N, CA, C and O atoms as CSV, one atom per row, in Angstrom:
chain,resi,resn,atom,element,x,y,z
A,1,MET,N,N,-225.083,69.116,7.463
A,1,MET,CA,C,-224.194,68.034,7.164
A,1,MET,C,C,-222.739,68.480,7.289
A,1,MET,O,O,-221.921,67.760,7.861
A,2,LYS,N,N,-222.413,69.638,6.771
A,2,LYS,CA,C,-221.030,70.110,6.853
A,2,LYS,C,C,-220.607,70.301,8.300
A,2,LYS,O,O,-219.442,70.102,8.643
A,3,ARG,N,N,-221.554,70.687,9.150
A,3,ARG,CA,C,-221.243,70.868,10.562
A,3,ARG,C,C,-220.816,69.543,11.185
A,3,ARG,O,O,-219.861,69.501,11.961
A,4,LYS,N,N,-221.523,68.454,10.848
A,4,LYS,CA,C,-221.176,67.142,11.392
A,4,LYS,C,C,-219.799,66.712,10.914
A,4,LYS,O,O,-219.003,66.173,11.683
A,5,LEU,N,N,-219.525,66.955,9.643
A,5,LEU,CA,C,-218.217,66.615,9.113
A,5,LEU,C,C,-217.144,67.424,9.827
A,5,LEU,O,O,-216.072,66.907,10.140
A,6,GLY,N,N,-217.433,68.679,10.079
A,6,GLY,CA,C,-216.500,69.541,10.807
A,6,GLY,C,C,-216.231,69.021,12.202
A,6,GLY,O,O,-215.098,69.082,12.681
A,7,ILE,N,N,-217.262,68.508,12.862
A,7,ILE,CA,C,-217.090,67.938,14.199
A,7,ILE,C,C,-216.113,66.767,14.129
A,7,ILE,O,O,-215.200,66.658,14.947
A,8,GLY,N,N,-216.317,65.893,13.142
A,8,GLY,CA,C,-215.432,64.729,12.994
A,8,GLY,C,C,-214.006,65.141,12.701
A,8,GLY,O,O,-213.064,64.572,13.253
A,9,LEU,N,N,-213.844,66.122,11.840
A,9,LEU,CA,C,-212.499,66.562,11.491
A,9,LEU,C,C,-211.832,67.281,12.653
A,9,LEU,O,O,-210.628,67.131,12.862
A,10,LEU,N,N,-212.592,68.057,13.408
A,10,LEU,CA,C,-212.055,68.738,14.579
A,10,LEU,C,C,-211.572,67.711,15.591
A,10,LEU,O,O,-210.484,67.839,16.153
A,11,LEU,N,N,-212.386,66.698,15.814
A,11,LEU,CA,C,-212.012,65.633,16.737
A,11,LEU,C,C,-210.739,64.951,16.257
A,11,LEU,O,O,-209.811,64.721,17.033
A,12,CYS,N,N,-210.707,64.637,14.989
A,12,CYS,CA,C,-209.552,63.957,14.424
A,12,CYS,C,C,-208.291,64.813,14.555
A,12,CYS,O,O,-207.241,64.315,14.961
A,13,SER,N,N,-208.393,66.080,14.219
A,13,SER,CA,C,-207.210,66.935,14.277
A,13,SER,C,C,-206.738,67.137,15.710
A,13,SER,O,O,-205.537,67.238,15.958
A,14,ALA,N,N,-207.658,67.196,16.642
A,14,ALA,CA,C,-207.284,67.363,18.039
A,14,ALA,C,C,-206.508,66.148,18.538
A,14,ALA,O,O,-205.581,66.278,19.337
A,15,LEU,N,N,-206.890,64.982,18.068
A,15,LEU,CA,C,-206.257,63.760,18.539
A,15,LEU,C,C,-204.955,63.455,17.812
A,15,LEU,O,O,-204.080,62.795,18.374
A,16,LEU,N,N,-204.810,63.917,16.586
A,16,LEU,CA,C,-203.615,63.595,15.826
A,16,LEU,C,C,-202.381,64.335,16.319
A,16,LEU,O,O,-201.266,64.051,15.880
A,17,GLY,N,N,-202.575,65.278,17.224
A,17,GLY,CA,C,-201.446,66.005,17.768
A,17,GLY,C,C,-200.543,65.133,18.615
A,17,GLY,O,O,-199.505,65.594,19.088
A,18,GLY,N,N,-200.912,63.905,18.811
A,18,GLY,CA,C,-200.101,63.006,19.620
A,18,GLY,C,C,-200.679,62.895,21.011
A,18,GLY,O,O,-201.532,63.688,21.411
A,19,CYS,N,N,-200.216,61.924,21.730
A,19,CYS,CA,C,-200.762,61.662,23.052
A,19,CYS,C,C,-199.643,61.657,24.083
A,19,CYS,O,O,-199.253,60.605,24.590
A,20,LYS,N,N,-199.135,62.838,24.385
A,20,LYS,CA,C,-198.113,62.941,25.425
A,20,LYS,C,C,-198.710,62.610,26.783
A,20,LYS,O,O,-198.012,62.157,27.690
A,21,ASP,N,N,-200.002,62.842,26.909
A,21,ASP,CA,C,-200.747,62.507,28.117
A,21,ASP,C,C,-201.839,61.517,27.707
A,21,ASP,O,O,-202.959,61.928,27.403
A,22,PRO,N,N,-201.526,60.215,27.694
A,22,PRO,CA,C,-202.509,59.241,27.216
A,22,PRO,C,C,-203.833,59.297,27.974
A,22,PRO,O,O,-204.900,59.201,27.367
A,23,TYR,N,N,-203.770,59.450,29.271
A,23,TYR,CA,C,-205.004,59.513,30.060
A,23,TYR,C,C,-205.829,60.728,29.656
A,23,TYR,O,O,-207.024,60.604,29.387
A,24,GLY,N,N,-205.214,61.880,29.612
A,24,GLY,CA,C,-205.938,63.095,29.240
A,24,GLY,C,C,-206.480,63.029,27.817
A,24,GLY,O,O,-207.597,63.471,27.548
A,25,SER,N,N,-205.688,62.478,26.915
A,25,SER,CA,C,-206.126,62.340,25.525
A,25,SER,C,C,-207.326,61.402,25.420
A,25,SER,O,O,-208.271,61.668,24.677
A,26,CYS,N,N,-207.279,60.310,26.165
A,26,CYS,CA,C,-208.393,59.363,26.143
A,26,CYS,C,C,-209.645,59.970,26.767
A,26,CYS,O,O,-210.751,59.789,26.257
A,27,GLU,N,N,-209.468,60.676,27.850
A,27,GLU,CA,C,-210.617,61.327,28.491
A,27,GLU,C,C,-211.253,62.343,27.543
A,27,GLU,O,O,-212.477,62.410,27.430
A,28,LYS,N,N,-210.422,63.130,26.864
A,28,LYS,CA,C,-210.933,64.114,25.915
A,28,LYS,C,C,-211.615,63.416,24.748
A,28,LYS,O,O,-212.668,63.855,24.286
A,29,ALA,N,N,-211.019,62.335,24.274
A,29,ALA,CA,C,-211.617,61.589,23.168
A,29,ALA,C,C,-212.987,61.054,23.560
A,29,ALA,O,O,-213.935,61.160,22.782
A,30,ALA,N,N,-213.104,60.481,24.754
A,30,ALA,CA,C,-214.390,59.954,25.213
A,30,ALA,C,C,-215.434,61.062,25.274
A,30,ALA,O,O,-216.582,60.859,24.879
A,31,LEU,N,N,-215.039,62.231,25.769
A,31,LEU,CA,C,-215.967,63.360,25.839
A,31,LEU,C,C,-216.370,63.814,24.437
A,31,LEU,O,O,-217.552,64.029,24.167
A,32,ASP,N,N,-215.392,63.959,23.552
A,32,ASP,CA,C,-215.678,64.405,22.183
A,32,ASP,C,C,-216.537,63.392,21.430
A,32,ASP,O,O,-217.469,63.771,20.720
A,33,ILE,N,N,-216.229,62.121,21.582
A,33,ILE,CA,C,-217.014,61.090,20.918
A,33,ILE,C,C,-218.436,61.089,21.458
A,33,ILE,O,O,-219.391,60.973,20.689
A,34,GLY,N,N,-218.586,61.217,22.763
A,34,GLY,CA,C,-219.931,61.288,23.351
A,34,GLY,C,C,-220.718,62.470,22.823
A,34,GLY,O,O,-221.905,62.344,22.520
A,35,ASN,N,N,-220.064,63.622,22.711
A,35,ASN,CA,C,-220.736,64.802,22.160
A,35,ASN,C,C,-221.103,64.591,20.697
A,35,ASN,O,O,-222.177,64.999,20.254
A,36,GLY,N,N,-220.204,63.949,19.946
A,36,GLY,CA,C,-220.480,63.661,18.541
A,36,GLY,C,C,-221.654,62.707,18.379
A,36,GLY,O,O,-222.483,62.886,17.488
A,37,ILE,N,N,-221.727,61.703,19.230
A,37,ILE,CA,C,-222.847,60.758,19.182
A,37,ILE,C,C,-224.154,61.480,19.506
A,37,ILE,O,O,-225.166,61.257,18.842
A,38,ALA,N,N,-224.137,62.334,20.511
A,38,ALA,CA,C,-225.354,63.089,20.866
A,38,ALA,C,C,-225.809,63.965,19.701
A,38,ALA,O,O,-227.000,64.029,19.396
A,39,ALA,N,N,-224.865,64.634,19.055
A,39,ALA,CA,C,-225.212,65.465,17.894
A,39,ALA,C,C,-225.733,64.588,16.760
A,39,ALA,O,O,-226.676,64.964,16.063
A,40,GLY,N,N,-225.122,63.426,16.578
A,40,GLY,CA,C,-225.582,62.497,15.547
A,40,GLY,C,C,-226.997,62.022,15.799
A,40,GLY,O,O,-227.781,61.883,14.860
A,41,MET,N,N,-227.335,61.771,17.055
A,41,MET,CA,C,-228.696,61.338,17.390
A,41,MET,C,C,-229.712,62.423,17.038
A,41,MET,O,O,-230.797,62.127,16.536
A,42,LYS,N,N,-229.361,63.655,17.300
A,42,LYS,CA,C,-230.258,64.764,16.943
A,42,LYS,C,C,-230.423,64.845,15.429
A,42,LYS,O,O,-231.524,65.083,14.932
A,43,THR,N,N,-229.345,64.651,14.711
A,43,THR,CA,C,-229.397,64.694,13.247
A,43,THR,C,C,-230.284,63.580,12.703
A,43,THR,O,O,-231.078,63.808,11.790
A,44,VAL,N,N,-230.155,62.389,13.254
A,44,VAL,CA,C,-230.976,61.263,12.805
A,44,VAL,C,C,-232.454,61.573,13.050
A,44,VAL,O,O,-233.297,61.271,12.206
A,45,ASP,N,N,-232.767,62.167,14.188
A,45,ASP,CA,C,-234.156,62.546,14.458
A,45,ASP,C,C,-234.634,63.567,13.423
A,45,ASP,O,O,-235.769,63.482,12.953
A,46,GLN,N,N,-233.793,64.517,13.070
A,46,GLN,CA,C,-234.162,65.512,12.060
A,46,GLN,C,C,-234.411,64.860,10.704
A,46,GLN,O,O,-235.305,65.277,9.966
A,47,LEU,N,N,-233.629,63.847,10.378
A,47,LEU,CA,C,-233.848,63.141,9.118
A,47,LEU,C,C,-235.220,62.494,9.081
A,47,LEU,O,O,-235.884,62.494,8.044
A,48,ARG,N,N,-235.648,61.942,10.211
A,48,ARG,CA,C,-236.980,61.342,10.281
A,48,ARG,C,C,-238.056,62.415,10.175
A,48,ARG,O,O,-239.029,62.249,9.440
A,49,VAL,N,N,-237.885,63.512,10.906
A,49,VAL,CA,C,-238.856,64.604,10.879
A,49,VAL,C,C,-239.004,65.161,9.459
A,49,VAL,O,O,-240.101,65.536,9.044
A,50,GLN,N,N,-237.897,65.211,8.723
A,50,GLN,CA,C,-237.914,65.709,7.347
A,50,GLN,C,C,-238.487,64.682,6.372
A,50,GLN,O,O,-238.665,64.985,5.192
A,51,GLY,N,N,-238.772,63.490,6.845
A,51,GLY,CA,C,-239.330,62.450,5.996
A,51,GLY,C,C,-238.297,61.725,5.150
A,51,GLY,O,O,-238.652,61.028,4.200
A,52,LEU,N,N,-237.032,61.881,5.484
A,52,LEU,CA,C,-235.970,61.244,4.704
A,52,LEU,C,C,-235.702,59.805,5.132
A,52,LEU,O,O,-235.177,59.009,4.354
A,53,ILE,N,N,-236.062,59.475,6.360
A,53,ILE,CA,C,-235.946,58.099,6.835
A,53,ILE,C,C,-237.231,57.723,7.562
A,53,ILE,O,O,-237.955,58.583,8.063
A,54,SER,N,N,-237.494,56.439,7.607
A,54,SER,CA,C,-238.690,55.951,8.291
A,54,SER,C,C,-238.444,55.883,9.801
A,54,SER,O,O,-237.316,56.007,10.278
A,55,VAL,N,N,-239.525,55.685,10.520
A,55,VAL,CA,C,-239.411,55.522,11.975
A,55,VAL,C,C,-238.545,54.307,12.290
A,55,VAL,O,O,-237.722,54.352,13.204
A,56,GLN,N,N,-238.726,53.220,11.539
A,56,GLN,CA,C,-237.924,52.010,11.772
A,56,GLN,C,C,-236.453,52.263,11.490
A,56,GLN,O,O,-235.591,51.811,12.244
A,57,GLU,N,N,-236.154,52.982,10.407
A,57,GLU,CA,C,-234.761,53.297,10.104
A,57,GLU,C,C,-234.161,54.172,11.200
A,57,GLU,O,O,-233.013,53.976,11.599
A,58,GLU,N,N,-234.939,55.137,11.685
A,58,GLU,CA,C,-234.462,55.977,12.789
A,58,GLU,C,C,-234.168,55.123,14.015
A,58,GLU,O,O,-233.134,55.286,14.663
A,59,THR,N,N,-235.076,54.220,14.324
A,59,THR,CA,C,-234.899,53.339,15.481
A,59,THR,C,C,-233.627,52.510,15.330
A,59,THR,O,O,-232.869,52.349,16.286
A,60,ASN,N,N,-233.398,51.989,14.136
A,60,ASN,CA,C,-232.204,51.176,13.894
A,60,ASN,C,C,-230.918,51.991,14.045
A,60,ASN,O,O,-229.984,51.567,14.726
A,61,VAL,N,N,-230.877,53.160,13.405
A,61,VAL,CA,C,-229.661,53.982,13.469
A,61,VAL,C,C,-229.431,54.462,14.897
A,61,VAL,O,O,-228.299,54.455,15.381
A,62,LEU,N,N,-230.495,54.875,15.568
A,62,LEU,CA,C,-230.336,55.290,16.962
A,62,LEU,C,C,-229.874,54.122,17.827
A,62,LEU,O,O,-229.142,54.313,18.798
A,63,GLY,N,N,-230.305,52.910,17.471
A,63,GLY,CA,C,-229.832,51.724,18.188
A,63,GLY,C,C,-228.326,51.566,18.057
A,63,GLY,O,O,-227.639,51.260,19.031
A,64,TYR,N,N,-227.813,51.776,16.840
A,64,TYR,CA,C,-226.364,51.701,16.643
A,64,TYR,C,C,-225.661,52.798,17.438
A,64,TYR,O,O,-224.650,52.544,18.093
A,65,LEU,N,N,-226.196,54.010,17.380
A,65,LEU,CA,C,-225.556,55.121,18.092
A,65,LEU,C,C,-225.611,54.913,19.603
A,65,LEU,O,O,-224.684,55.296,20.318
A,66,GLU,N,N,-226.688,54.311,20.088
A,66,GLU,CA,C,-226.765,53.995,21.522
A,66,GLU,C,C,-225.720,52.925,21.870
A,66,GLU,O,O,-225.065,53.002,22.910
A,67,PHE,N,N,-225.573,51.938,20.994
A,67,PHE,CA,C,-224.541,50.917,21.168
A,67,PHE,C,C,-223.161,51.570,21.226
A,67,PHE,O,O,-222.345,51.239,22.086
A,68,ALA,N,N,-222.909,52.500,20.305
A,68,ALA,CA,C,-221.630,53.218,20.287
A,68,ALA,C,C,-221.461,54.044,21.551
A,68,ALA,O,O,-220.361,54.127,22.097
A,69,ASN,N,N,-222.532,54.651,22.016
A,69,ASN,CA,C,-222.477,55.461,23.233
A,69,ASN,C,C,-222.147,54.597,24.448
A,69,ASN,O,O,-221.367,55.003,25.309
A,70,LYS,N,N,-222.737,53.413,24.515
A,70,LYS,CA,C,-222.419,52.492,25.615
A,70,LYS,C,C,-220.958,52.033,25.512
A,70,LYS,O,O,-220.268,51.907,26.523
A,71,GLY,N,N,-220.502,51.788,24.291
A,71,GLY,CA,C,-219.098,51.428,24.090
A,71,GLY,C,C,-218.174,52.547,24.527
A,71,GLY,O,O,-217.108,52.305,25.094
A,72,ASN,N,N,-218.592,53.767,24.259
A,72,ASN,CA,C,-217.808,54.928,24.689
A,72,ASN,C,C,-217.757,55.007,26.212
A,72,ASN,O,O,-216.722,55.342,26.788
A,73,GLY,N,N,-218.875,54.697,26.855
A,73,GLY,CA,C,-218.891,54.669,28.318
A,73,GLY,C,C,-217.955,53.603,28.871
A,73,GLY,O,O,-217.249,53.833,29.853
A,74,ALA,N,N,-217.954,52.438,28.236
A,74,ALA,CA,C,-217.050,51.359,28.656
A,74,ALA,C,C,-215.592,51.758,28.408
A,74,ALA,O,O,-214.712,51.457,29.214
A,75,PHE,N,N,-215.351,52.435,27.293
A,75,PHE,CA,C,-214.015,52.946,26.992
A,75,PHE,C,C,-213.566,53.900,28.098
A,75,PHE,O,O,-212.444,53.791,28.592
A,76,GLY,N,N,-214.433,54.833,28.488
A,76,GLY,CA,C,-214.105,55.782,29.549
A,76,GLY,C,C,-213.804,55.088,30.870
A,76,GLY,O,O,-212.875,55.466,31.584
A,77,ALA,N,N,-214.599,54.067,31.187
A,77,ALA,CA,C,-214.369,53.318,32.433
A,77,ALA,C,C,-213.041,52.557,32.370
A,77,ALA,O,O,-212.315,52.490,33.361
A,78,CYS,N,N,-212.730,51.994,31.219
A,78,CYS,CA,C,-211.461,51.279,31.040
A,78,CYS,C,C,-210.285,52.237,31.210
A,78,CYS,O,O,-209.293,51.910,31.862
A,79,VAL,N,N,-210.408,53.413,30.620
A,79,VAL,CA,C,-209.348,54.425,30.724
A,79,VAL,C,C,-209.147,54.831,32.180
A,79,VAL,O,O,-208.015,54.970,32.643
A,80,GLN,N,N,-210.241,55.017,32.891
A,80,GLN,CA,C,-210.147,55.399,34.299
A,80,GLN,C,C,-209.457,54.308,35.103
A,80,GLN,O,O,-208.633,54.594,35.972
A,81,SER,N,N,-209.797,53.060,34.813
A,81,SER,CA,C,-209.152,51.930,35.505
A,81,SER,C,C,-207.663,51.869,35.191
A,81,SER,O,O,-206.849,51.617,36.079
A,82,ALA,N,N,-207.305,52.099,33.930
A,82,ALA,CA,C,-205.888,52.093,33.546
A,82,ALA,C,C,-205.143,53.198,34.275
A,82,ALA,O,O,-204.018,53.001,34.733
A,83,HIS,N,N,-205.766,54.345,34.378
A,83,HIS,CA,C,-205.140,55.470,35.069
A,83,HIS,C,C,-204.941,55.155,36.546
A,83,HIS,O,O,-203.876,55.409,37.108
A,84,THR,N,N,-205.975,54.601,37.167
A,84,THR,CA,C,-205.912,54.255,38.584
A,84,THR,C,C,-204.849,53.192,38.844
A,84,THR,O,O,-204.194,53.203,39.886
A,85,ALA,N,N,-204.680,52.275,37.893
A,85,ALA,CA,C,-203.715,51.186,38.044
A,85,ALA,C,C,-202.276,51.617,37.777
A,85,ALA,O,O,-201.359,50.804,37.891
A,86,GLY,N,N,-202.069,52.870,37.429
A,86,GLY,CA,C,-200.709,53.352,37.237
A,86,GLY,C,C,-200.304,53.551,35.792
A,86,GLY,O,O,-199.112,53.634,35.496
A,87,SER,N,N,-201.254,53.629,34.894
A,87,SER,CA,C,-200.979,53.955,33.484
A,87,SER,C,C,-199.926,53.057,32.858
A,87,SER,O,O,-198.973,53.543,32.251
A,88,LYS,N,N,-200.089,51.777,33.000
A,88,LYS,CA,C,-199.138,50.836,32.420
A,88,LYS,C,C,-199.116,50.970,30.894
A,88,LYS,O,O,-200.143,51.232,30.268
A,89,ALA,N,N,-197.950,50.789,30.317
A,89,ALA,CA,C,-197.787,50.896,28.868
A,89,ALA,C,C,-198.759,49.961,28.156
A,89,ALA,O,O,-198.877,48.792,28.523
A,90,GLY,N,N,-199.428,50.450,27.179
A,90,GLY,CA,C,-200.356,49.667,26.383
A,90,GLY,C,C,-201.772,49.601,26.921
A,90,GLY,O,O,-202.682,49.193,26.200
A,91,ALA,N,N,-201.979,49.989,28.162
A,91,ALA,CA,C,-203.314,49.880,28.758
A,91,ALA,C,C,-204.317,50.779,28.043
A,91,ALA,O,O,-205.447,50.366,27.787
A,92,TYR,N,N,-203.914,51.992,27.724
A,92,TYR,CA,C,-204.834,52.920,27.059
A,92,TYR,C,C,-205.123,52.457,25.638
A,92,TYR,O,O,-206.248,52.562,25.151
A,93,THR,N,N,-204.089,51.945,24.986
A,93,THR,CA,C,-204.278,51.420,23.630
A,93,THR,C,C,-205.244,50.244,23.663
A,93,THR,O,O,-206.098,50.123,22.785
A,94,ALA,N,N,-205.123,49.384,24.654
A,94,ALA,CA,C,-206.023,48.237,24.768
A,94,ALA,C,C,-207.466,48.697,24.945
A,94,ALA,O,O,-208.378,48.114,24.358
A,95,CYS,N,N,-207.680,49.731,25.744
A,95,CYS,CA,C,-209.026,50.272,25.932
A,95,CYS,C,C,-209.586,50.774,24.604
A,95,CYS,O,O,-210.722,50.468,24.242
A,96,ALA,N,N,-208.781,51.541,23.890
A,96,ALA,CA,C,-209.227,52.110,22.615
A,96,ALA,C,C,-209.443,51.013,21.576
A,96,ALA,O,O,-210.384,51.085,20.786
A,97,GLN,N,N,-208.588,50.012,21.572
A,97,GLN,CA,C,-208.726,48.923,20.599
A,97,GLN,C,C,-209.999,48.127,20.850
A,97,GLN,O,O,-210.682,47.732,19.905
A,98,THR,N,N,-210.318,47.893,22.105
A,98,THR,CA,C,-211.552,47.178,22.443
A,98,THR,C,C,-212.760,47.961,21.953
A,98,THR,O,O,-213.694,47.378,21.404
A,99,PHE,N,N,-212.751,49.269,22.146
A,99,PHE,CA,C,-213.841,50.122,21.680
A,99,PHE,C,C,-213.927,50.080,20.160
A,99,PHE,O,O,-215.018,49.953,19.604
A,100,SER,N,N,-212.800,50.185,19.492
A,100,SER,CA,C,-212.768,50.162,18.032
A,100,SER,C,C,-213.324,48.840,17.494
A,100,SER,O,O,-214.091,48.830,16.531
A,101,THR,N,N,-212.939,47.748,18.107
A,101,THR,CA,C,-213.421,46.435,17.690
A,101,THR,C,C,-214.930,46.333,17.883
A,101,THR,O,O,-215.630,45.788,17.029
A,102,ALA,N,N,-215.427,46.846,18.982
A,102,ALA,CA,C,-216.871,46.808,19.241
A,102,ALA,C,C,-217.641,47.596,18.181
A,102,ALA,O,O,-218.720,47.182,17.758
A,103,LEU,N,N,-217.091,48.722,17.757
A,103,LEU,CA,C,-217.765,49.542,16.750
A,103,LEU,C,C,-217.877,48.818,15.409
A,103,LEU,O,O,-218.762,49.127,14.611
A,104,ALA,N,N,-216.999,47.873,15.159
A,104,ALA,CA,C,-216.992,47.148,13.894
A,104,ALA,C,C,-217.868,45.890,13.929
A,104,ALA,O,O,-217.811,45.079,13.004
A,105,ASN,N,N,-218.659,45.719,14.958
A,105,ASN,CA,C,-219.541,44.569,15.098
A,105,ASN,C,C,-220.510,44.519,13.907
A,105,ASN,O,O,-221.305,45.443,13.732
A,106,PRO,N,N,-220.460,43.461,13.085
A,106,PRO,CA,C,-221.307,43.393,11.882
A,106,PRO,C,C,-222.806,43.498,12.168
A,106,PRO,O,O,-223.536,44.110,11.388
A,107,GLN,N,N,-223.271,42.916,13.264
A,107,GLN,CA,C,-224.696,42.997,13.592
A,107,GLN,C,C,-225.107,44.436,13.870
A,107,GLN,O,O,-226.184,44.870,13.462
A,108,SER,N,N,-224.260,45.161,14.553
A,108,SER,CA,C,-224.565,46.559,14.847
A,108,SER,C,C,-224.448,47.417,13.591
A,108,SER,O,O,-225.273,48.301,13.360
A,109,LEU,N,N,-223.432,47.158,12.788
A,109,LEU,CA,C,-223.254,47.931,11.557
A,109,LEU,C,C,-224.421,47.748,10.592
A,109,LEU,O,O,-224.723,48.650,9.810
A,110,ALA,N,N,-225.077,46.595,10.639
A,110,ALA,CA,C,-226.228,46.357,9.770
A,110,ALA,C,C,-227.372,47.321,10.078
A,110,ALA,O,O,-228.245,47.537,9.237
A,111,LEU,N,N,-227.371,47.890,11.260
A,111,LEU,CA,C,-228.442,48.805,11.661
A,111,LEU,C,C,-228.349,50.177,10.996
A,111,LEU,O,O,-229.318,50.936,11.017
A,112,ILE,N,N,-227.213,50.500,10.414
A,112,ILE,CA,C,-227.034,51.871,9.934
A,112,ILE,C,C,-227.431,52.082,8.480
A,112,ILE,O,O,-227.161,53.144,7.919
A,113,HIS,N,N,-228.058,51.106,7.867
A,113,HIS,CA,C,-228.496,51.276,6.480
A,113,HIS,C,C,-229.876,51.934,6.431
A,113,HIS,O,O,-230.804,51.518,7.123
A,114,VAL,N,N,-229.988,52.971,5.596
A,114,VAL,CA,C,-231.281,53.595,5.322
A,114,VAL,C,C,-231.463,53.657,3.808
A,114,VAL,O,O,-230.481,53.646,3.065
A,115,ASN,N,N,-232.699,53.720,3.352
A,115,ASN,CA,C,-232.991,53.650,1.916
A,115,ASN,C,C,-232.702,54.936,1.157
A,115,ASN,O,O,-232.282,54.882,0.002
A,116,ASN,N,N,-232.915,56.074,1.770
A,116,ASN,CA,C,-232.708,57.348,1.083
A,116,ASN,C,C,-231.205,57.589,0.931
A,116,ASN,O,O,-230.491,57.633,1.933
A,117,PRO,N,N,-230.707,57.747,-0.313
A,117,PRO,CA,C,-229.261,57.901,-0.519
A,117,PRO,C,C,-228.657,59.115,0.201
A,117,PRO,O,O,-227.565,59.016,0.760
A,118,GLN,N,N,-229.350,60.248,0.193
A,118,GLN,CA,C,-228.817,61.432,0.876
A,118,GLN,C,C,-228.762,61.204,2.389
A,118,GLN,O,O,-227.779,61.548,3.045
A,119,ALA,N,N,-229.822,60.627,2.924
A,119,ALA,CA,C,-229.848,60.338,4.358
A,119,ALA,C,C,-228.774,59.315,4.714
A,119,ALA,O,O,-228.161,59.398,5.778
A,120,GLN,N,N,-228.546,58.346,3.819
A,120,GLN,CA,C,-227.502,57.351,4.070
A,120,GLN,C,C,-226.139,58.022,4.156
A,120,GLN,O,O,-225.311,57.643,4.984
A,121,GLN,N,N,-225.902,59.007,3.313
A,121,GLN,CA,C,-224.638,59.746,3.381
A,121,GLN,C,C,-224.508,60.456,4.721
A,121,GLN,O,O,-223.437,60.451,5.329
A,122,ASP,N,N,-225.595,61.066,5.183
A,122,ASP,CA,C,-225.571,61.759,6.474
A,122,ASP,C,C,-225.273,60.782,7.613
A,122,ASP,O,O,-224.462,61.064,8.495
A,123,VAL,N,N,-225.938,59.641,7.576
A,123,VAL,CA,C,-225.726,58.625,8.609
A,123,VAL,C,C,-224.280,58.135,8.561
A,123,VAL,O,O,-223.651,57.952,9.603
A,124,GLN,N,N,-223.758,57.926,7.372
A,124,GLN,CA,C,-222.392,57.433,7.236
A,124,GLN,C,C,-221.381,58.447,7.776
A,124,GLN,O,O,-220.376,58.060,8.374
A,125,VAL,N,N,-221.636,59.729,7.573
A,125,VAL,CA,C,-220.743,60.759,8.107
A,125,VAL,C,C,-220.708,60.687,9.637
A,125,VAL,O,O,-219.644,60.817,10.243
A,126,ILE,N,N,-221.853,60.483,10.245
A,126,ILE,CA,C,-221.923,60.388,11.706
A,126,ILE,C,C,-221.098,59.190,12.186
A,126,ILE,O,O,-220.268,59.314,13.087
A,127,VAL,N,N,-221.337,58.048,11.578
A,127,VAL,CA,C,-220.639,56.822,11.966
A,127,VAL,C,C,-219.139,56.960,11.710
A,127,VAL,O,O,-218.321,56.556,12.535
A,128,ASN,N,N,-218.791,57.529,10.573
A,128,ASN,CA,C,-217.370,57.708,10.244
A,128,ASN,C,C,-216.673,58.646,11.220
A,128,ASN,O,O,-215.505,58.442,11.551
A,129,ALA,N,N,-217.380,59.672,11.681
A,129,ALA,CA,C,-216.774,60.606,12.632
A,129,ALA,C,C,-216.387,59.885,13.925
A,129,ALA,O,O,-215.308,60.117,14.469
A,130,VAL,N,N,-217.260,59.020,14.410
A,130,VAL,CA,C,-216.955,58.254,15.620
A,130,VAL,C,C,-215.757,57.334,15.364
A,130,VAL,O,O,-214.820,57.283,16.161
A,131,ASN,N,N,-215.802,56.614,14.251
A,131,ASN,CA,C,-214.707,55.697,13.926
A,131,ASN,C,C,-213.391,56.437,13.692
A,131,ASN,O,O,-212.332,55.971,14.111
A,132,THR,N,N,-213.456,57.575,13.031
A,132,THR,CA,C,-212.251,58.363,12.780
A,132,THR,C,C,-211.649,58.844,14.094
A,132,THR,O,O,-210.430,58.845,14.266
A,133,GLY,N,N,-212.511,59.251,15.015
A,133,GLY,CA,C,-212.022,59.712,16.313
A,133,GLY,C,C,-211.246,58.636,17.050
A,133,GLY,O,O,-210.159,58.895,17.566
A,134,ILE,N,N,-211.794,57.436,17.102
A,134,ILE,CA,C,-211.113,56.377,17.844
A,134,ILE,C,C,-209.875,55.885,17.090
A,134,ILE,O,O,-208.877,55.519,17.710
A,135,THR,N,N,-209.936,55.876,15.761
A,135,THR,CA,C,-208.769,55.486,14.970
A,135,THR,C,C,-207.626,56.487,15.149
A,135,THR,O,O,-206.465,56.101,15.281
A,136,ALA,N,N,-207.971,57.777,15.151
A,136,ALA,CA,C,-206.957,58.804,15.350
A,136,ALA,C,C,-206.349,58.680,16.739
A,136,ALA,O,O,-205.142,58.854,16.910
A,137,LEU,N,N,-207.177,58.381,17.728
A,137,LEU,CA,C,-206.662,58.212,19.076
A,137,LEU,C,C,-205.698,57.031,19.133
A,137,LEU,O,O,-204.621,57.133,19.721
A,138,LEU,N,N,-206.079,55.920,18.527
A,138,LEU,CA,C,-205.182,54.749,18.503
A,138,LEU,C,C,-203.840,55.095,17.868
A,138,LEU,O,O,-202.783,54.686,18.350
A,139,SER,N,N,-203.901,55.844,16.797
A,139,SER,CA,C,-202.672,56.262,16.130
A,139,SER,C,C,-201.827,57.148,17.038
A,139,SER,O,O,-200.612,56.978,17.134
A,140,GLY,N,N,-202.478,58.083,17.695
A,140,GLY,CA,C,-201.769,59.001,18.580
A,140,GLY,C,C,-201.191,58.312,19.800
A,140,GLY,O,O,-200.138,58.706,20.302
A,141,LEU,N,N,-201.880,57.279,20.281
A,141,LEU,CA,C,-201.383,56.581,21.463
A,141,LEU,C,C,-200.100,55.817,21.164
A,141,LEU,O,O,-199.205,55.745,22.006
A,142,GLY,N,N,-200.013,55.262,19.997
A,142,GLY,CA,C,-198.794,54.547,19.601
A,142,GLY,C,C,-198.356,53.488,20.592
A,142,GLY,O,O,-197.159,53.327,20.829
A,143,GLY,N,N,-199.297,52.763,21.177
A,143,GLY,CA,C,-198.954,51.685,22.096
A,143,GLY,C,C,-198.917,52.084,23.561
A,143,GLY,O,O,-198.563,51.275,24.418
A,144,LYS,N,N,-199.280,53.327,23.853
A,144,LYS,CA,C,-199.222,53.784,25.253
A,144,LYS,C,C,-200.444,53.356,26.028
A,144,LYS,O,O,-200.558,53.656,27.216
């Protein structure tokens, strides 16, 4: 669990340094978020193997993480398009904001509830790490 939290904090600290290169920062964020989601998926599987969550709960949480992963892919494609179009002011922020809004989808968020309190904390750390990463990026972009 501490390792996952460390991943989220590392991602956050890397992004809070500011975004002098919005394209590069967004590309790095997409890569880091994708890696974090992959690690989160492995953790969720371990929770099921340990008997802390049911197969259905695992399926639901993995569904949310897959949704987040697809959103991350769309974010990466948006960033690439913004870069190709000449990096217009606000384009990168718009990409990140769209991703952030998608992550807050109530139907998708409903999938991340599990009954075991300890497992729920683990799941929440994974979800928070993804959200923290994109929030930190938005802050660092400052409208770029």
